[in-house]
Structure formats: C-alpha cells, structure tokens
A tleap script that builds the chain and sets N, CA, C and O, in Angstrom:
source leaprc.protein.ff14SB
mol = sequence {
  NMET PRO LYS ILE LEU PRO HIE THR LYS VAL
  PHE VAL ARG LEU ALA PRO SER ARG ILE HIE
  GLY VAL GLY VAL MET ALA ILE ARG SER ILE
  PRO LYS GLY THR LYS ILE PHE GLN ASP ASP
  GLU GLU GLU MET LEU TRP ILE GLN LYS LYS
  SER ILE ARG ILE ALA ASN THR GLU ILE LYS
  LYS LEU TYR GLN ASP PHE CYS VAL SER LYS
  GLY GLY ALA TYR GLY CYS PRO SER SER PHE
  ASN SER LEU THR PRO ALA TRP TYR LEU ASN
  HIE SER ARG LYS PRO ASN LEU GLU VAL ASP
  GLY ASP TYR ARG PHE PHE ALA LYS ARG ALA
  ILE LYS ARG GLY GLU GLU LEU THR VAL ASP
  TYR SER THR TYR SER ASP GLY LEU ASN HIE
  LYS MET CARG
}
set mol.1.N position { 0.858 -1.184 0.000 }
set mol.1.CA position { 0.000 0.000 0.000 }
set mol.1.C position { 0.899 1.239 0.000 }
set mol.1.O position { 1.884 1.290 0.737 }
set mol.2.N position { 0.561 2.248 -0.830 }
set mol.2.CA position { 1.396 3.462 -0.876 }
set mol.2.C position { 1.362 4.214 0.456 }
set mol.2.O position { 0.378 4.161 1.193 }
set mol.3.N position { 2.449 4.907 0.739 }
set mol.3.CA position { 2.522 5.697 1.970 }
set mol.3.C position { 1.582 6.891 1.932 }
set mol.3.O position { 0.995 7.269 2.946 }
set mol.4.N position { 1.447 7.481 0.748 }
set mol.4.CA position { 0.551 8.633 0.582 }
set mol.4.C position { -0.558 8.218 -0.375 }
set mol.4.O position { -0.292 7.860 -1.523 }
set mol.5.N position { -1.781 8.264 0.090 }
set mol.5.CA position { -2.922 7.887 -0.745 }
set mol.5.C position { -3.306 9.034 -1.683 }
set mol.5.O position { -3.014 10.191 -1.381 }
set mol.6.N position { -3.959 8.737 -2.820 }
set mol.6.CA position { -4.279 9.760 -3.818 }
set mol.6.C position { -5.121 10.922 -3.302 }
set mol.6.O position { -5.107 11.990 -3.914 }
set mol.7.N position { -5.842 10.760 -2.219 }
set mol.7.CA position { -6.696 11.832 -1.708 }
set mol.7.C position { -6.002 12.716 -0.671 }
set mol.7.O position { -6.588 13.698 -0.216 }
set mol.8.N position { -4.782 12.393 -0.293 }
set mol.8.CA position { -4.104 13.052 0.819 }
set mol.8.C position { -4.044 14.574 0.684 }
set mol.8.O position { -4.337 15.281 1.648 }
set mol.9.N position { -3.681 15.084 -0.463 }
set mol.9.CA position { -3.533 16.532 -0.647 }
set mol.9.C position { -4.717 17.143 -1.392 }
set mol.9.O position { -4.601 18.232 -1.954 }
set mol.10.N position { -5.848 16.453 -1.398 }
set mol.10.CA position { -7.024 16.910 -2.126 }
set mol.10.C position { -7.989 17.593 -1.169 }
set mol.10.O position { -8.363 17.033 -0.139 }
set mol.11.N position { -8.389 18.817 -1.525 }
set mol.11.CA position { -9.315 19.614 -0.717 }
set mol.11.C position { -10.656 19.827 -1.408 }
set mol.11.O position { -11.621 20.260 -0.778 }
set mol.12.N position { -10.718 19.522 -2.714 }
set mol.12.CA position { -11.890 19.893 -3.510 }
set mol.12.C position { -12.294 18.792 -4.480 }
set mol.12.O position { -11.563 17.829 -4.712 }
set mol.13.N position { -13.483 18.974 -5.034 }
set mol.13.CA position { -13.954 18.159 -6.151 }
set mol.13.C position { -14.859 19.014 -7.019 }
set mol.13.O position { -15.356 20.049 -6.574 }
set mol.14.N position { -15.072 18.588 -8.247 }
set mol.14.CA position { -15.994 19.282 -9.142 }
set mol.14.C position { -17.425 18.879 -8.791 }
set mol.14.O position { -17.690 17.731 -8.433 }
set mol.15.N position { -18.334 19.834 -8.900 }
set mol.15.CA position { -19.744 19.595 -8.600 }
set mol.15.C position { -20.579 20.680 -9.278 }
set mol.15.O position { -20.036 21.706 -9.689 }
set mol.16.N position { -21.891 20.467 -9.399 }
set mol.16.CA position { -22.742 21.530 -9.942 }
set mol.16.C position { -22.607 22.802 -9.100 }
set mol.16.O position { -22.539 22.745 -7.872 }
set mol.17.N position { -22.569 23.940 -9.781 }
set mol.17.CA position { -22.383 25.227 -9.119 }
set mol.17.C position { -23.671 26.031 -9.100 }
set mol.17.O position { -24.461 25.977 -10.043 }
set mol.18.N position { -23.878 26.767 -8.037 }
set mol.18.CA position { -24.994 27.717 -7.986 }
set mol.18.C position { -24.631 29.000 -8.744 }
set mol.18.O position { -25.509 29.799 -9.071 }
set mol.19.N position { -23.351 29.193 -9.017 }
set mol.19.CA position { -22.879 30.404 -9.699 }
set mol.19.C position { -22.953 30.231 -11.213 }
set mol.19.O position { -23.554 31.045 -11.915 }
set mol.20.N position { -22.326 29.145 -11.709 }
set mol.20.CA position { -22.282 28.915 -13.158 }
set mol.20.C position { -21.854 27.482 -13.439 }
set mol.20.O position { -20.733 27.098 -13.104 }
set mol.21.N position { -22.712 26.698 -14.038 }
set mol.21.CA position { -22.350 25.369 -14.533 }
set mol.21.C position { -21.693 24.465 -13.503 }
set mol.21.O position { -22.323 24.037 -12.536 }
set mol.22.N position { -20.427 24.186 -13.727 }
set mol.22.CA position { -19.633 23.330 -12.851 }
set mol.22.C position { -18.758 24.223 -11.986 }
set mol.22.O position { -18.227 25.227 -12.461 }
set mol.23.N position { -18.608 23.861 -10.725 }
set mol.23.CA position { -17.760 24.628 -9.823 }
set mol.23.C position { -16.847 23.717 -9.028 }
set mol.23.O position { -16.870 22.496 -9.183 }
set mol.24.N position { -16.052 24.326 -8.182 }
set mol.24.CA position { -15.091 23.619 -7.339 }
set mol.24.C position { -15.586 23.710 -5.895 }
set mol.24.O position { -15.708 24.802 -5.341 }
set mol.25.N position { -15.871 22.554 -5.292 }
set mol.25.CA position { -16.442 22.515 -3.946 }
set mol.25.C position { -15.459 21.921 -2.950 }
set mol.25.O position { -14.746 20.967 -3.259 }
set mol.26.N position { -15.430 22.489 -1.764 }
set mol.26.CA position { -14.573 21.986 -0.688 }
set mol.26.C position { -15.135 20.668 -0.171 }
set mol.26.O position { -16.323 20.585 0.142 }
set mol.27.N position { -14.296 19.635 -0.078 }
set mol.27.CA position { -14.725 18.349 0.468 }
set mol.27.C position { -14.282 18.183 1.917 }
set mol.27.O position { -14.571 17.175 2.560 }
set mol.28.N position { -13.576 19.191 2.414 }
set mol.28.CA position { -13.152 19.243 3.816 }
set mol.28.C position { -12.930 20.698 4.178 }
set mol.28.O position { -12.827 21.548 3.294 }
set mol.29.N position { -12.856 20.990 5.444 }
set mol.29.CA position { -12.548 22.358 5.871 }
set mol.29.C position { -11.140 22.700 5.417 }
set mol.29.O position { -10.239 21.863 5.464 }
set mol.30.N position { -10.959 23.949 4.973 }
set mol.30.CA position { -9.669 24.395 4.456 }
set mol.30.C position { -9.228 25.606 5.261 }
set mol.30.O position { -9.904 26.634 5.243 }
set mol.31.N position { -8.104 25.506 5.968 }
set mol.31.CA position { -7.617 26.652 6.750 }
set mol.31.C position { -7.139 27.804 5.865 }
set mol.31.O position { -6.684 27.592 4.741 }
set mol.32.N position { -7.247 29.013 6.386 }
set mol.32.CA position { -6.742 30.200 5.703 }
set mol.32.C position { -5.273 29.987 5.345 }
set mol.32.O position { -4.502 29.450 6.141 }
set mol.33.N position { -4.892 30.416 4.129 }
set mol.33.CA position { -3.505 30.319 3.682 }
set mol.33.C position { -3.134 29.014 3.005 }
set mol.33.O position { -2.026 28.900 2.481 }
set mol.34.N position { -4.017 28.027 2.997 }
set mol.34.CA position { -3.724 26.726 2.398 }
set mol.34.C position { -3.586 26.847 0.881 }
set mol.34.O position { -4.417 27.475 0.226 }
set mol.35.N position { -2.532 26.244 0.327 }
set mol.35.CA position { -2.388 26.137 -1.124 }
set mol.35.C position { -3.372 25.058 -1.564 }
set mol.35.O position { -3.279 23.913 -1.121 }
set mol.36.N position { -4.303 25.415 -2.424 }
set mol.36.CA position { -5.425 24.529 -2.745 }
set mol.36.C position { -5.048 23.370 -3.664 }
set mol.36.O position { -5.366 22.222 -3.351 }
set mol.37.N position { -4.400 23.628 -4.757 }
set mol.37.CA position { -4.104 22.584 -5.746 }
set mol.37.C position { -2.622 22.210 -5.639 }
set mol.37.O position { -1.819 22.576 -6.497 }
set mol.38.N position { -2.277 21.494 -4.601 }
set mol.38.CA position { -0.879 21.269 -4.252 }
set mol.38.C position { -0.075 20.481 -5.281 }
set mol.38.O position { 1.136 20.672 -5.391 }
set mol.39.N position { -0.721 19.609 -6.027 }
set mol.39.CA position { 0.007 18.801 -7.006 }
set mol.39.C position { -0.151 19.306 -8.437 }
set mol.39.O position { 0.336 18.666 -9.369 }
set mol.40.N position { -0.810 20.418 -8.624 }
set mol.40.CA position { -1.063 20.962 -9.954 }
set mol.40.C position { 0.004 22.005 -10.264 }
set mol.40.O position { -0.168 23.192 -9.985 }
set mol.41.N position { 1.095 21.547 -10.838 }
set mol.41.CA position { 2.225 22.441 -11.107 }
set mol.41.C position { 2.527 22.601 -12.592 }
set mol.41.O position { 3.583 23.117 -12.957 }
set mol.42.N position { 1.610 22.162 -13.451 }
set mol.42.CA position { 1.842 22.280 -14.887 }
set mol.42.C position { 1.854 23.755 -15.292 }
set mol.42.O position { 0.963 24.519 -14.921 }
set mol.43.N position { 2.862 24.139 -16.047 }
set mol.43.CA position { 2.935 25.522 -16.527 }
set mol.43.C position { 1.942 25.738 -17.647 }
set mol.43.O position { 1.663 24.840 -18.441 }
set mol.44.N position { 1.415 26.950 -17.694 }
set mol.44.CA position { 0.489 27.282 -18.773 }
set mol.44.C position { 1.232 27.459 -20.079 }
set mol.44.O position { 2.396 27.861 -20.110 }
set mol.45.N position { 0.542 27.153 -21.139 }
set mol.45.CA position { 1.029 27.370 -22.492 }
set mol.45.C position { 0.461 28.718 -22.938 }
set mol.45.O position { -0.756 28.906 -22.928 }
set mol.46.N position { 1.320 29.649 -23.327 }
set mol.46.CA position { 0.863 30.986 -23.734 }
set mol.46.C position { 0.798 31.050 -25.251 }
set mol.46.O position { 1.786 30.806 -25.944 }
set mol.47.N position { -0.397 31.386 -25.755 }
set mol.47.CA position { -0.652 31.432 -27.194 }
set mol.47.C position { -1.165 32.818 -27.566 }
set mol.47.O position { -2.089 33.332 -26.936 }
set mol.48.N position { -0.565 33.423 -28.593 }
set mol.48.CA position { -1.022 34.721 -29.064 }
set mol.48.C position { -2.444 34.590 -29.620 }
set mol.48.O position { -2.717 33.711 -30.438 }
set mol.49.N position { -3.337 35.459 -29.176 }
set mol.49.CA position { -4.741 35.398 -29.614 }
set mol.49.C position { -4.862 35.515 -31.130 }
set mol.49.O position { -5.670 34.821 -31.747 }
set mol.50.N position { -4.064 36.387 -31.726 }
set mol.50.CA position { -4.181 36.594 -33.174 }
set mol.50.C position { -3.739 35.372 -33.979 }
set mol.50.O position { -4.056 35.274 -35.164 }
set mol.51.N position { -3.012 34.436 -33.357 }
set mol.51.CA position { -2.577 33.232 -34.072 }
set mol.51.C position { -3.648 32.143 -34.074 }
set mol.51.O position { -3.499 31.126 -34.752 }
set mol.52.N position { -4.720 32.351 -33.321 }
set mol.52.CA position { -5.795 31.359 -33.257 }
set mol.52.C position { -6.902 31.783 -34.209 }
set mol.52.O position { -7.661 32.711 -33.931 }
set mol.53.N position { -6.978 31.101 -35.312 }
set mol.53.CA position { -7.991 31.382 -36.319 }
set mol.53.C position { -8.871 30.135 -36.443 }
set mol.53.O position { -8.614 29.247 -37.256 }
set mol.54.N position { -9.899 30.100 -35.626 }
set mol.54.CA position { -10.745 28.911 -35.542 }
set mol.54.C position { -12.185 29.284 -35.880 }
set mol.54.O position { -12.746 30.211 -35.295 }
set mol.55.N position { -12.775 28.563 -36.822 }
set mol.55.CA position { -14.166 28.830 -37.195 }
set mol.55.C position { -15.148 28.142 -36.248 }
set mol.55.O position { -16.264 28.628 -36.061 }
set mol.56.N position { -14.753 27.029 -35.654 }
set mol.56.CA position { -15.625 26.259 -34.773 }
set mol.56.C position { -15.876 27.036 -33.475 }
set mol.56.O position { -14.948 27.261 -32.698 }
set mol.57.N position { -17.117 27.440 -33.241 }
set mol.57.CA position { -17.433 28.266 -32.065 }
set mol.57.C position { -17.252 27.514 -30.757 }
set mol.57.O position { -16.906 28.127 -29.747 }
set mol.58.N position { -17.475 26.202 -30.745 }
set mol.58.CA position { -17.285 25.439 -29.501 }
set mol.58.C position { -15.809 25.392 -29.114 }
set mol.58.O position { -15.480 25.439 -27.929 }
set mol.59.N position { -14.928 25.301 -30.089 }
set mol.59.CA position { -13.495 25.326 -29.801 }
set mol.59.C position { -13.091 26.717 -29.325 }
set mol.59.O position { -12.313 26.841 -28.379 }
set mol.60.N position { -13.607 27.765 -29.964 }
set mol.60.CA position { -13.328 29.135 -29.509 }
set mol.60.C position { -13.739 29.309 -28.056 }
set mol.60.O position { -13.037 29.960 -27.282 }
set mol.61.N position { -14.885 28.723 -27.681 }
set mol.61.CA position { -15.377 28.843 -26.307 }
set mol.61.C position { -14.439 28.188 -25.301 }
set mol.61.O position { -14.394 28.607 -24.144 }
set mol.62.N position { -13.686 27.165 -25.716 }
set mol.62.CA position { -12.703 26.568 -24.811 }
set mol.62.C position { -11.696 27.629 -24.355 }
set mol.62.O position { -11.361 27.716 -23.174 }
set mol.63.N position { -11.225 28.422 -25.297 }
set mol.63.CA position { -10.265 29.483 -24.974 }
set mol.63.C position { -10.911 30.555 -24.107 }
set mol.63.O position { -10.312 31.016 -23.135 }
set mol.64.N position { -12.123 30.950 -24.452 }
set mol.64.CA position { -12.811 31.999 -23.697 }
set mol.64.C position { -13.182 31.539 -22.290 }
set mol.64.O position { -13.089 32.317 -21.341 }
set mol.65.N position { -13.599 30.288 -22.147 }
set mol.65.CA position { -14.077 29.791 -20.855 }
set mol.65.C position { -12.963 29.341 -19.913 }
set mol.65.O position { -13.095 29.467 -18.695 }
set mol.66.N position { -11.873 28.820 -20.461 }
set mol.66.CA position { -10.882 28.180 -19.599 }
set mol.66.C position { -9.506 28.836 -19.569 }
set mol.66.O position { -8.675 28.458 -18.743 }
set mol.67.N position { -9.241 29.794 -20.431 }
set mol.67.CA position { -7.894 30.368 -20.468 }
set mol.67.C position { -7.800 31.678 -19.694 }
set mol.67.O position { -8.783 32.401 -19.528 }
set mol.68.N position { -6.600 31.954 -19.232 }
set mol.68.CA position { -6.284 33.259 -18.659 }
set mol.68.C position { -6.000 34.178 -19.835 }
set mol.68.O position { -5.325 33.783 -20.786 }
set mol.69.N position { -6.512 35.398 -19.776 }
set mol.69.CA position { -6.287 36.361 -20.846 }
set mol.69.C position { -5.350 37.448 -20.334 }
set mol.69.O position { -5.675 38.153 -19.379 }
set mol.70.N position { -4.192 37.583 -20.965 }
set mol.70.CA position { -3.219 38.619 -20.597 }
set mol.70.C position { -2.731 39.291 -21.859 }
set mol.70.O position { -2.116 38.661 -22.719 }
set mol.71.N position { -3.017 40.602 -21.962 }
set mol.71.CA position { -2.597 41.330 -23.156 }
set mol.71.C position { -3.195 40.673 -24.378 }
set mol.71.O position { -4.411 40.502 -24.462 }
set mol.72.N position { -2.373 40.310 -25.304 }
set mol.72.CA position { -2.840 39.675 -26.532 }
set mol.72.C position { -2.669 38.172 -26.531 }
set mol.72.O position { -2.626 37.558 -27.597 }
set mol.73.N position { -2.570 37.553 -25.338 }
set mol.73.CA position { -2.322 36.111 -25.292 }
set mol.73.C position { -3.291 35.389 -24.361 }
set mol.73.O position { -3.864 35.976 -23.443 }
set mol.74.N position { -3.450 34.099 -24.631 }
set mol.74.CA position { -4.199 33.212 -23.757 }
set mol.74.C position { -3.211 32.308 -23.017 }
set mol.74.O position { -2.296 31.754 -23.624 }
set mol.75.N position { -3.398 32.166 -21.721 }
set mol.75.CA position { -2.674 31.183 -20.927 }
set mol.75.C position { -3.564 29.961 -20.815 }
set mol.75.O position { -4.647 30.029 -20.235 }
set mol.76.N position { -3.111 28.839 -21.370 }
set mol.76.CA position { -3.950 27.648 -21.509 }
set mol.76.C position { -3.271 26.433 -20.878 }
set mol.76.O position { -2.063 26.436 -20.640 }
set mol.77.N position { -4.075 25.384 -20.608 }
set mol.77.CA position { -3.453 24.118 -20.245 }
set mol.77.C position { -2.732 23.570 -21.478 }
set mol.77.O position { -3.029 23.998 -22.593 }
set mol.78.N position { -1.807 22.649 -21.312 }
set mol.78.CA position { -1.095 22.093 -22.468 }
set mol.78.C position { -2.050 21.370 -23.415 }
set mol.78.O position { -1.783 21.269 -24.612 }
set mol.79.N position { -3.162 20.870 -22.880 }
set mol.79.CA position { -4.234 20.265 -23.666 }
set mol.79.C position { -5.533 20.483 -22.898 }
set mol.79.O position { -5.561 20.335 -21.676 }
set mol.80.N position { -6.595 20.831 -23.593 }
set mol.80.CA position { -7.882 20.977 -22.917 }
set mol.80.C position { -8.368 19.639 -22.363 }
set mol.80.O position { -9.280 19.608 -21.537 }
set mol.81.N position { -7.772 18.540 -22.806 }
set mol.81.CA position { -8.100 17.230 -22.245 }
set mol.81.C position { -7.509 17.033 -20.852 }
set mol.81.O position { -7.853 16.073 -20.163 }
set mol.82.N position { -6.630 17.925 -20.439 }
set mol.82.CA position { -5.996 17.763 -19.121 }
set mol.82.C position { -6.423 18.851 -18.133 }
set mol.82.O position { -5.655 19.210 -17.241 }
set mol.83.N position { -7.637 19.374 -18.283 }
set mol.83.CA position { -8.133 20.386 -17.352 }
set mol.83.C position { -8.228 19.797 -15.946 }
set mol.83.O position { -8.813 18.731 -15.749 }
set mol.84.N position { -7.657 20.488 -14.986 }
set mol.84.CA position { -7.726 20.087 -13.586 }
set mol.84.C position { -8.808 20.921 -12.898 }
set mol.84.O position { -9.307 21.871 -13.500 }
set mol.85.N position { -9.183 20.601 -11.675 }
set mol.85.CA position { -10.215 21.397 -10.992 }
set mol.85.C position { -9.920 22.897 -10.955 }
set mol.85.O position { -10.855 23.698 -10.946 }
set mol.86.N position { -8.671 23.291 -10.933 }
set mol.86.CA position { -8.327 24.715 -10.875 }
set mol.86.C position { -8.926 25.491 -12.041 }
set mol.86.O position { -9.249 26.669 -11.886 }
set mol.87.N position { -9.082 24.869 -13.190 }
set mol.87.CA position { -9.611 25.536 -14.375 }
set mol.87.C position { -11.113 25.760 -14.282 }
set mol.87.O position { -11.691 26.448 -15.124 }
set mol.88.N position { -11.756 25.181 -13.257 }
set mol.88.CA position { -13.210 25.296 -13.107 }
set mol.88.C position { -13.624 26.281 -12.009 }
set mol.88.O position { -14.801 26.355 -11.659 }
set mol.89.N position { -12.687 27.022 -11.477 }
set mol.89.CA position { -13.036 28.013 -10.453 }
set mol.89.C position { -13.949 29.078 -11.059 }
set mol.89.O position { -13.682 29.581 -12.150 }
set mol.90.N position { -15.001 29.410 -10.364 }
set mol.90.CA position { -15.899 30.468 -10.809 }
set mol.90.C position { -15.502 31.795 -10.170 }
set mol.90.O position { -14.815 31.839 -9.149 }
set mol.91.N position { -15.952 32.859 -10.795 }
set mol.91.CA position { -15.635 34.224 -10.371 }
set mol.91.C position { -16.561 34.688 -9.246 }
set mol.91.O position { -17.734 34.320 -9.183 }
set mol.92.N position { -15.993 35.505 -8.368 }
set mol.92.CA position { -16.783 36.209 -7.364 }
set mol.92.C position { -16.100 37.535 -7.068 }
set mol.92.O position { -14.874 37.638 -7.100 }
set mol.93.N position { -16.908 38.543 -6.781 }
set mol.93.CA position { -16.353 39.830 -6.350 }
set mol.93.C position { -15.940 39.767 -4.878 }
set mol.93.O position { -15.228 40.643 -4.387 }
set mol.94.N position { -16.397 38.720 -4.177 }
set mol.94.CA position { -16.006 38.466 -2.789 }
set mol.94.C position { -15.477 37.042 -2.693 }
set mol.94.O position { -16.109 36.182 -2.080 }
set mol.95.N position { -14.308 36.787 -3.304 }
set mol.95.CA position { -13.791 35.418 -3.396 }
set mol.95.C position { -13.250 34.893 -2.063 }
set mol.95.O position { -12.919 35.657 -1.156 }
set mol.96.N position { -13.174 33.572 -1.980 }
set mol.96.CA position { -12.540 32.959 -0.818 }
set mol.96.C position { -11.135 32.462 -1.144 }
set mol.96.O position { -10.452 31.906 -0.284 }
set mol.97.N position { -10.703 32.666 -2.396 }
set mol.97.CA position { -9.341 32.336 -2.810 }
set mol.97.C position { -8.640 33.579 -3.324 }
set mol.97.O position { -9.272 34.531 -3.781 }
set mol.98.N position { -7.309 33.545 -3.236 }
set mol.98.CA position { -6.478 34.560 -3.876 }
set mol.98.C position { -5.427 33.827 -4.696 }
set mol.98.O position { -5.139 32.655 -4.457 }
set mol.99.N position { -4.867 34.526 -5.654 }
set mol.99.CA position { -3.916 33.914 -6.574 }
set mol.99.C position { -2.611 34.699 -6.531 }
set mol.99.O position { -2.614 35.923 -6.398 }
set mol.100.N position { -1.483 33.972 -6.645 }
set mol.100.CA position { -0.193 34.673 -6.662 }
set mol.100.C position { 0.284 34.845 -8.097 }
set mol.100.O position { -0.416 34.458 -9.033 }
set mol.101.N position { 1.450 35.414 -8.279 }
set mol.101.CA position { 1.990 35.697 -9.606 }
set mol.101.C position { 2.288 34.469 -10.444 }
set mol.101.O position { 2.469 34.579 -11.656 }
set mol.102.N position { 2.341 33.296 -9.815 }
set mol.102.CA position { 2.582 32.045 -10.536 }
set mol.102.C position { 1.294 31.253 -10.745 }
set mol.102.O position { 1.331 30.071 -11.088 }
set mol.103.N position { 0.157 31.913 -10.536 }
set mol.103.CA position { -1.167 31.315 -10.718 }
set mol.103.C position { -1.413 30.138 -9.770 }
set mol.103.O position { -2.039 29.145 -10.139 }
set mol.104.N position { -0.912 30.270 -8.555 }
set mol.104.CA position { -1.212 29.298 -7.503 }
set mol.104.C position { -2.305 29.902 -6.632 }
set mol.104.O position { -2.282 31.097 -6.337 }
set mol.105.N position { -3.253 29.081 -6.224 }
set mol.105.CA position { -4.414 29.543 -5.480 }
set mol.105.C position { -4.305 29.178 -4.008 }
set mol.105.O position { -3.936 28.059 -3.654 }
set mol.106.N position { -4.638 30.157 -3.148 }
set mol.106.CA position { -4.560 29.992 -1.697 }
set mol.106.C position { -5.873 30.421 -1.061 }
set mol.106.O position { -6.566 31.305 -1.564 }
set mol.107.N position { -6.197 29.783 0.045 }
set mol.107.CA position { -7.412 30.155 0.779 }
set mol.107.C position { -7.216 31.539 1.388 }
set mol.107.O position { -6.302 31.750 2.184 }
set mol.108.N position { -8.063 32.460 1.017 }
set mol.108.CA position { -8.009 33.844 1.507 }
set mol.108.C position { -8.538 33.924 2.944 }
set mol.108.O position { -8.201 34.832 3.704 }
set mol.109.N position { -9.369 32.951 3.283 }
set mol.109.CA position { -9.948 32.842 4.621 }
set mol.109.C position { -10.261 31.376 4.851 }
set mol.109.O position { -10.113 30.572 3.931 }
set mol.110.N position { -10.684 31.006 6.035 }
set mol.110.CA position { -11.098 29.627 6.282 }
set mol.110.C position { -12.310 29.313 5.405 }
set mol.110.O position { -13.230 30.123 5.287 }
set mol.111.N position { -12.299 28.141 4.802 }
set mol.111.CA position { -13.369 27.712 3.904 }
set mol.111.C position { -14.015 26.464 4.496 }
set mol.111.O position { -13.326 25.529 4.904 }
set mol.112.N position { -15.342 26.462 4.536 }
set mol.112.CA position { -16.078 25.344 5.123 }
set mol.112.C position { -16.309 24.232 4.108 }
set mol.112.O position { -16.424 24.484 2.908 }
set mol.113.N position { -16.375 23.015 4.599 }
set mol.113.CA position { -16.722 21.869 3.767 }
set mol.113.C position { -18.066 22.138 3.081 }
set mol.113.O position { -19.014 22.584 3.728 }
set mol.114.N position { -18.148 21.868 1.780 }
set mol.114.CA position { -19.367 22.078 1.013 }
set mol.114.C position { -19.461 23.452 0.362 }
set mol.114.O position { -20.348 23.682 -0.459 }
set mol.115.N position { -18.567 24.364 0.711 }
set mol.115.CA position { -18.575 25.720 0.153 }
set mol.115.C position { -17.907 25.713 -1.224 }
set mol.115.O position { -16.923 25.007 -1.444 }
set mol.116.N position { -18.458 26.511 -2.149 }
set mol.116.CA position { -17.826 26.633 -3.460 }
set mol.116.C position { -16.626 27.569 -3.359 }
set mol.116.O position { -16.701 28.630 -2.738 }
set mol.117.N position { -15.518 27.161 -3.980 }
set mol.117.CA position { -14.327 27.998 -4.014 }
set mol.117.C position { -14.434 28.951 -5.189 }
set mol.117.O position { -14.807 28.547 -6.290 }
set mol.118.N position { -14.111 30.208 -4.959 }
set mol.118.CA position { -14.208 31.236 -5.986 }
set mol.118.C position { -12.972 32.122 -5.962 }
set mol.118.O position { -12.232 32.164 -4.979 }
set mol.119.N position { -12.770 32.823 -7.061 }
set mol.119.CA position { -11.639 33.731 -7.195 }
set mol.119.C position { -12.107 34.939 -8.003 }
set mol.119.O position { -13.041 34.831 -8.798 }
set mol.120.N position { -11.470 36.073 -7.806 }
set mol.120.CA position { -11.774 37.272 -8.586 }
set mol.120.C position { -10.908 37.222 -9.844 }
set mol.120.O position { -9.703 37.463 -9.783 }
set mol.121.N position { -11.527 36.909 -10.984 }
set mol.121.CA position { -10.786 36.776 -12.233 }
set mol.121.C position { -9.964 38.027 -12.549 }
set mol.121.O position { -8.873 37.928 -13.110 }
set mol.122.N position { -10.485 39.198 -12.189 }
set mol.122.CA position { -9.801 40.442 -12.558 }
set mol.122.C position { -8.454 40.596 -11.858 }
set mol.122.O position { -7.677 41.476 -12.230 }
set mol.123.N position { -8.155 39.775 -10.864 }
set mol.123.CA position { -6.859 39.873 -10.188 }
set mol.123.C position { -5.739 39.186 -10.963 }
set mol.123.O position { -4.565 39.356 -10.636 }
set mol.124.N position { -6.097 38.407 -11.994 }
set mol.124.CA position { -5.050 37.732 -12.759 }
set mol.124.C position { -5.338 37.591 -14.253 }
set mol.124.O position { -4.505 37.055 -14.985 }
set mol.125.N position { -6.491 38.056 -14.722 }
set mol.125.CA position { -6.840 37.914 -16.131 }
set mol.125.C position { -7.456 39.213 -16.633 }
set mol.125.O position { -8.252 39.843 -15.937 }
set mol.126.N position { -7.083 39.607 -17.845 }
set mol.126.CA position { -7.657 40.798 -18.467 }
set mol.126.C position { -9.054 40.492 -18.967 }
set mol.126.O position { -9.368 39.353 -19.315 }
set mol.127.N position { -9.871 41.496 -18.998 }
set mol.127.CA position { -11.184 41.354 -19.613 }
set mol.127.C position { -12.097 40.412 -18.859 }
set mol.127.O position { -11.657 39.542 -18.107 }
set mol.128.N position { -13.358 40.612 -19.081 }
set mol.128.CA position { -14.364 39.785 -18.449 }
set mol.128.C position { -14.932 38.843 -19.482 }
set mol.128.O position { -15.225 39.250 -20.607 }
set mol.129.N position { -15.092 37.572 -19.106 }
set mol.129.CA position { -15.761 36.678 -20.041 }
set mol.129.C position { -17.169 36.407 -19.561 }
set mol.129.O position { -17.555 36.889 -18.496 }
set mol.130.N position { -17.932 35.663 -20.300 }
set mol.130.CA position { -19.350 35.488 -19.996 }
set mol.130.C position { -19.603 34.744 -18.696 }
set mol.130.O position { -20.722 34.797 -18.187 }
set mol.131.N position { -18.625 34.057 -18.137 }
set mol.131.CA position { -18.838 33.334 -16.885 }
set mol.131.C position { -18.834 34.247 -15.677 }
set mol.131.O position { -19.285 33.838 -14.607 }
set mol.132.N position { -18.351 35.447 -15.807 }
set mol.132.CA position { -18.196 36.313 -14.644 }
set mol.132.C position { -19.546 36.815 -14.159 }
set mol.132.O position { -20.355 37.332 -14.930 }
set mol.133.N position { -19.764 36.653 -12.880 }
set mol.133.CA position { -21.011 37.074 -12.247 }
set mol.133.C position { -20.701 38.086 -11.156 }
set mol.133.O position { -21.613 38.575 -10.490 }
savepdb mol mol.pdb
quit
C-alpha cells in the first residue's frame, strides 16, 4: 500500500455550481492560507490570440471559458483534455481564494466543507468573459 494515498492533498472536487455550470467545492474544511491545488504544477502554455484562427465556435469557447487572458495572449493548459479542478473556479467579487503571480491559489480565509471555491478573475486575467457574475 502506498505511503501517501491519492486523496491526501485533495481539498476539492468538481460539482454543480450555484454560480455557473460546474464549480469547485470543498470536500473538507480548508484553513486560511492553504495552497489549494498542491500537485497541480503544470505551466500554462501561452498562445497569441491573433494566431488562433478557428471557425468552430465550440473550440473558440474553450479558450474563452478556460484560459487566462493577458494582453494579446491566452494562458492555456497544455491540452484541454488535461483540465484540472483549478480551471473550473468560478468568479466572485467576494472570493474565498487569492492567486499569486505564478497562478497558484490559496485560501483567503477559512473555507467550510461544502462551500464553493471562488476567485476574482480580474486579479489575474484581463477582460471579463461570460462566466463572470
């Protein structure tokens, strides 16, 4: 049996959101200052927006819904097939998470089990997309 089980550093799971579609829900109490996605260290792939010429609107929506927008570029996962829970965080003007310069998310305050985790998109991404409430 492994010394560390797969759930050891897991604080959240995906679930239906009251804010928008799918959200990230706490499966245990999370103390203030906790790094939420401890094993999610994949660097974003930065793609110039003008280089993406896609006619398929559903593919365009992948970029709009899941990427960070900075200047003229999108910060994306290396593949949309590898989206982790961090990519499903919904926006709030009163978030319970904060993000650092390396796009790591931390509990801004104590978070209760069952609470949806949220972040203020404007603290790390330009422009508002349709998911912002």
